N, CA, C and O atoms as a Tinker XYZ file with bonds, in Angstrom:
   192  protein
     1  N     19.192000  -43.965000   17.308000    73     2
     2  CA    19.010000  -42.677000   17.976000    64     1     3
     3  C     19.987000  -41.637000   17.416000    63     2     4     5
     4  O     19.632000  -40.478000   17.202000    81     3
     5  N     21.211000  -42.079000   17.189000    73     3     6
     6  CA    22.205000  -41.131000   16.691000    64     5     7
     7  C     21.834000  -40.657000   15.273000    63     6     8     9
     8  O     21.998000  -39.485000   14.936000    81     7
     9  N     21.329000  -41.596000   14.450000    73     7    10
    10  CA    20.989000  -41.241000   13.074000    64     9    11
    11  C     19.837000  -40.233000   13.050000    63    10    12    13
    12  O     19.834000  -39.306000   12.240000    81    11
    13  N     18.852000  -40.423000   13.951000    73    11    14
    14  CA    17.722000  -39.497000   13.978000    64    13    15
    15  C     18.190000  -38.115000   14.429000    63    14    16    17
    16  O     17.689000  -37.095000   13.955000    81    15
    17  N     19.153000  -38.093000   15.347000    73    15    18
    18  CA    19.675000  -36.808000   15.823000    64    17    19
    19  C     20.379000  -36.094000   14.668000    63    18    20    21
    20  O     20.233000  -34.886000   14.481000    81    19
    21  N     21.141000  -36.865000   13.905000    73    19    22
    22  CA    21.847000  -36.283000   12.768000    64    21    23
    23  C     20.832000  -35.768000   11.733000    63    22    24    25
    24  O     21.025000  -34.722000   11.112000    81    23
    25  N     19.755000  -36.535000   11.571000    73    23    26
    26  CA    18.719000  -36.141000   10.609000    64    25    27
    27  C     18.119000  -34.799000   11.016000    63    26    28    29
    28  O     17.920000  -33.927000   10.170000    81    27
    29  N     17.830000  -34.628000   12.309000    73    27    30
    30  CA    17.267000  -33.357000   12.792000    64    29    31
    31  C     18.245000  -32.223000   12.533000    63    30    32    33
    32  O     17.844000  -31.122000   12.155000    81    31
    33  N     19.528000  -32.494000   12.738000    73    31    34
    34  CA    20.539000  -31.464000   12.515000    64    33    35
    35  C     20.537000  -31.050000   11.045000    63    34    36    37
    36  O     20.592000  -29.863000   10.723000    81    35
    37  N     20.472000  -32.045000   10.158000    73    35    38
    38  CA    20.478000  -31.739000    8.731000    64    37    39
    39  C     19.264000  -30.911000    8.344000    63    38    40    41
    40  O     19.362000  -29.977000    7.547000    81    39
    41  N     18.110000  -31.266000    8.921000    73    39    42
    42  CA    16.881000  -30.551000    8.587000    64    41    43
    43  C     16.984000  -29.094000    9.039000    63    42    44    45
    44  O     16.635000  -28.180000    8.292000    81    43
    45  N     17.467000  -28.884000   10.272000    73    43    46
    46  CA    17.574000  -27.517000   10.777000    64    45    47
    47  C     18.586000  -26.736000    9.942000    63    46    48    49
    48  O     18.404000  -25.543000    9.699000    81    47
    49  N     19.654000  -27.409000    9.503000    73    47    50
    50  CA    20.659000  -26.748000    8.668000    64    49    51
    51  C     20.042000  -26.343000    7.329000    63    50    52    53
    52  O     20.271000  -25.238000    6.837000    81    51
    53  N     19.257000  -27.251000    6.749000    73    51    54
    54  CA    18.602000  -26.952000    5.477000    64    53    55
    55  C     17.616000  -25.801000    5.657000    63    54    56    57
    56  O     17.477000  -24.949000    4.779000    81    55
    57  N     16.941000  -25.784000    6.790000    73    55    58
    58  CA    15.974000  -24.715000    7.062000    64    57    59
    59  C     16.695000  -23.373000    7.161000    63    58    60    61
    60  O     16.238000  -22.373000    6.608000    81    59
    61  N     17.824000  -23.360000    7.871000    73    59    62
    62  CA    18.597000  -22.120000    7.987000    64    61    63
    63  C     19.086000  -21.678000    6.620000    63    62    64    65
    64  O     19.068000  -20.489000    6.299000    81    63
    65  N     19.527000  -22.646000    5.808000    73    63    66
    66  CA    20.023000  -22.335000    4.473000    64    65    67
    67  C     18.909000  -21.730000    3.621000    63    66    68    69
    68  O     19.129000  -20.762000    2.894000    81    67
    69  N     17.696000  -22.318000    3.718000    73    67    70
    70  CA    16.561000  -21.804000    2.953000    64    69    71
    71  C     16.208000  -20.404000    3.419000    63    70    72    73
    72  O     15.898000  -19.531000    2.608000    81    71
    73  N     16.255000  -20.189000    4.734000    73    71    74
    74  CA    15.938000  -18.860000    5.261000    64    73    75
    75  C     16.950000  -17.839000    4.749000    63    74    76    77
    76  O     16.578000  -16.737000    4.346000    81    75
    77  N     18.223000  -18.206000    4.765000    73    75    78
    78  CA    19.256000  -17.289000    4.282000    64    77    79
    79  C     19.061000  -16.979000    2.803000    63    78    80    81
    80  O     19.216000  -15.837000    2.372000    81    79
    81  N     18.716000  -18.016000    2.024000    73    79    82
    82  CA    18.503000  -17.800000    0.594000    64    81    83
    83  C     17.315000  -16.869000    0.365000    63    82    84    85
    84  O     17.369000  -15.977000   -0.482000    81    83
    85  N     16.238000  -17.086000    1.129000    73    83    86
    86  CA    15.055000  -16.227000    0.991000    64    85    87
    87  C     15.407000  -14.781000    1.319000    63    86    88    89
    88  O     15.022000  -13.857000    0.603000    81    87
    89  N     16.144000  -14.601000    2.414000    73    87    90
    90  CA    16.533000  -13.243000    2.807000    64    89    91
    91  C     17.366000  -12.596000    1.710000    63    90    92    93
    92  O     17.178000  -11.423000    1.386000    81    91
    93  N     18.301000  -13.378000    1.132000    73    91    94
    94  CA    19.149000  -12.841000    0.081000    64    93    95
    95  C     18.310000  -12.443000   -1.131000    63    94    96    97
    96  O     18.507000  -11.373000   -1.706000    81    95
    97  N     17.371000  -13.314000   -1.514000    73    95    98
    98  CA    16.533000  -13.032000   -2.687000    64    97    99
    99  C     15.691000  -11.783000   -2.447000    63    98   100   101
   100  O     15.575000  -10.924000   -3.322000    81    99
   101  N     15.099000  -11.688000   -1.240000    73    99   102
   102  CA    14.243000  -10.536000   -0.959000    64   101   103
   103  C     15.044000   -9.239000   -0.971000    63   102   104   105
   104  O     14.609000   -8.241000   -1.545000    81   103
   105  N     16.216000   -9.252000   -0.336000    73   103   106
   106  CA    17.038000   -8.042000   -0.305000    64   105   107
   107  C     17.502000   -7.693000   -1.722000    63   106   108   109
   108  O     17.583000   -6.517000   -2.076000    81   107
   109  N     17.808000   -8.720000   -2.538000    73   107   110
   110  CA    18.241000   -8.471000   -3.906000    64   109   111
   111  C     17.095000   -7.858000   -4.713000    63   110   112   113
   112  O     17.308000   -6.944000   -5.510000    81   111
   113  N     15.875000   -8.370000   -4.500000    73   111   114
   114  CA    14.708000   -7.834000   -5.205000    64   113   115
   115  C     14.472000   -6.383000   -4.800000    63   114   116   117
   116  O     14.202000   -5.533000   -5.649000    81   115
   117  N     14.575000   -6.102000   -3.504000    73   115   118
   118  CA    14.357000   -4.733000   -3.032000    64   117   119
   119  C     15.405000   -3.801000   -3.626000    63   118   120   121
   120  O     15.084000   -2.691000   -4.051000    81   119
   121  N     16.668000   -4.256000   -3.657000    73   119   122
   122  CA    17.716000   -3.422000   -4.230000    64   121   123
   123  C     17.459000   -3.204000   -5.717000    63   122   124   125
   124  O     17.614000   -2.091000   -6.220000    81   123
   125  N     17.068000   -4.263000   -6.419000    73   123   126
   126  CA    16.791000   -4.162000   -7.854000    64   125   127
   127  C     15.667000   -3.163000   -8.100000    63   126   128   129
   128  O     15.734000   -2.364000   -9.034000    81   127
   129  N     14.629000   -3.210000   -7.257000    73   127   130
   130  CA    13.510000   -2.290000   -7.403000    64   129   131
   131  C     13.979000   -0.853000   -7.173000    63   130   132   133
   132  O     13.581000    0.062000   -7.894000    81   131
   133  N     14.835000   -0.665000   -6.156000    73   131   134
   134  CA    15.354000    0.666000   -5.848000    64   133   135
   135  C     16.139000    1.204000   -7.036000    63   134   136   137
   136  O     15.954000    2.351000   -7.443000    81   135
   137  N     17.018000    0.370000   -7.591000    73   135   138
   138  CA    17.845000    0.805000   -8.720000    64   137   139
   139  C     16.963000    1.154000   -9.910000    63   138   140   141
   140  O     17.188000    2.158000  -10.586000    81   139
   141  N     15.949000    0.312000  -10.165000    73   139   142
   142  CA    15.062000    0.563000  -11.295000    64   141   143
   143  C     14.334000    1.885000  -11.118000    63   142   144   145
   144  O     14.199000    2.661000  -12.064000    81   143
   145  N     13.861000    2.139000   -9.890000    73   143   146
   146  CA    13.125000    3.369000   -9.633000    64   145   147
   147  C     14.046000    4.581000   -9.800000    63   146   148   149
   148  O     13.644000    5.606000  -10.350000    81   147
   149  N     15.285000    4.449000   -9.316000    73   147   150
   150  CA    16.223000    5.565000   -9.405000    64   149   151
   151  C     16.558000    5.870000  -10.862000    63   150   152   153
   152  O     16.551000    7.029000  -11.275000    81   151
   153  N     16.851000    4.825000  -11.641000    73   151   154
   154  CA    17.209000    5.032000  -13.039000    64   153   155
   155  C     16.010000    5.603000  -13.799000    63   154   156   157
   156  O     16.185000    6.411000  -14.711000    81   155
   157  N     14.794000    5.188000  -13.431000    73   155   158
   158  CA    13.602000    5.693000  -14.112000    64   157   159
   159  C     13.423000    7.183000  -13.804000    63   158   160   161
   160  O     13.123000    7.976000  -14.697000    81   159
   161  N     13.608000    7.552000  -12.542000    73   159   162
   162  CA    13.437000    8.956000  -12.183000    64   161   163
   163  C     14.566000    9.778000  -12.793000    63   162   164   165
   164  O     14.380000   10.958000  -13.091000    81   163
   165  N     15.726000    9.172000  -12.978000    73   163   166
   166  CA    16.840000    9.890000  -13.577000    64   165   167
   167  C     16.589000   10.093000  -15.068000    63   166   168   169
   168  O     16.998000   11.102000  -15.643000    81   167
   169  N     15.911000    9.119000  -15.693000    73   167   170
   170  CA    15.650000    9.208000  -17.136000    64   169   171
   171  C     14.612000   10.288000  -17.431000    63   170   172   173
   172  O     14.718000   11.000000  -18.429000    81   171
   173  N     13.602000   10.409000  -16.555000    73   171   174
   174  CA    12.548000   11.392000  -16.819000    64   173   175
   175  C     13.112000   12.811000  -16.697000    63   174   176   177
   176  O     13.784000   13.118000  -15.712000    81   175
   177  N     12.855000   13.670000  -17.665000    73   175   178
   178  CA    13.431000   15.021000  -17.665000    64   177   179
   179  C     12.882000   15.898000  -16.534000    63   178   180   181
   180  O     13.599000   16.751000  -16.011000    81   179
   181  N     11.617000   15.695000  -16.156000    73   179   182
   182  CA    11.023000   16.547000  -15.130000    64   181   183
   183  C     11.517000   16.154000  -13.739000    63   182   184   185
   184  O     11.806000   17.030000  -12.924000    81   183
   185  N     11.619000   14.878000  -13.458000    73   183   186
   186  CA    12.005000   14.437000  -12.117000    64   185   187
   187  C     10.800000   14.502000  -11.202000    63   186   188   189
   188  O      9.837000   15.215000  -11.484000    81   187
   189  N     10.850000   13.742000  -10.078000    73   187   190
   190  CA     9.680000   13.702000   -9.206000    64   189   191
   191  C      9.818000   14.642000   -8.033000    63   190   192
   192  O      8.914000   14.727000   -7.201000    81   191
């Protein structure tokens, strides 16, 4: 019983870790997209 309880704890911990990693990746992608868009608009002489 104790081992199964520990197993559930590990699974939930791994799930939280995966969720945190996903959030980090998504926020990093959004920031990267923002930076790319800004640098692109800065490069264009006319501007948007």
